C-alpha positions, 0 to 999 in steps of 0.5 A: 545492488538488488533489482528494483522488483526485489526491493518492491517485493521486500517493501510489500512483504514488510508492509503486510507483516507490520501493518497486517492484512487488513491495513495492507489491503489492495496494496498498489505500487505508486512510485520508486526512486533510487536515492542516497541516504548518507553513504548508502543507496536506498530504494524509496518505494511508495505504496498505497493501500485502502484506508480502513473503514469498518462501517463501509466494510460491514455494509459491503460484507452484508451486500456480498452475502445477499442475493446475486443482484445485490452483490452486483452493487459492490461493483459500483462502489465509490473509490475508497480513499487510500493511504500512502507510505514510503519505504526505504529499502537498502539497495545493497542488502534489500533490508527495509530501513524505514516506513514513513507516512507519505502526505500528498499535495491536493491538486485544486 
């Protein structure tokens, strides 16, 4: 069985390769679970990344090019929404088997 750190690394590399660096921006590890899929043990790895927002990116880019005082405003940006994806990684080989959208239940 591959170590959990290797499984997470494989999922992150796969996400970056498949989604591209813009969609895989500020990737975070959220959950890891060892499960059974048929006869295989699988690491289910949930990663989150920033949702793309080209309008906000243009505003932030303009601020970063501005004077130093304006650049500090980017420190106080609201938290951007994140998208979540679950990757199934074969626990024996380390190969990524699938990538699925992970919907979160919203707490009220």
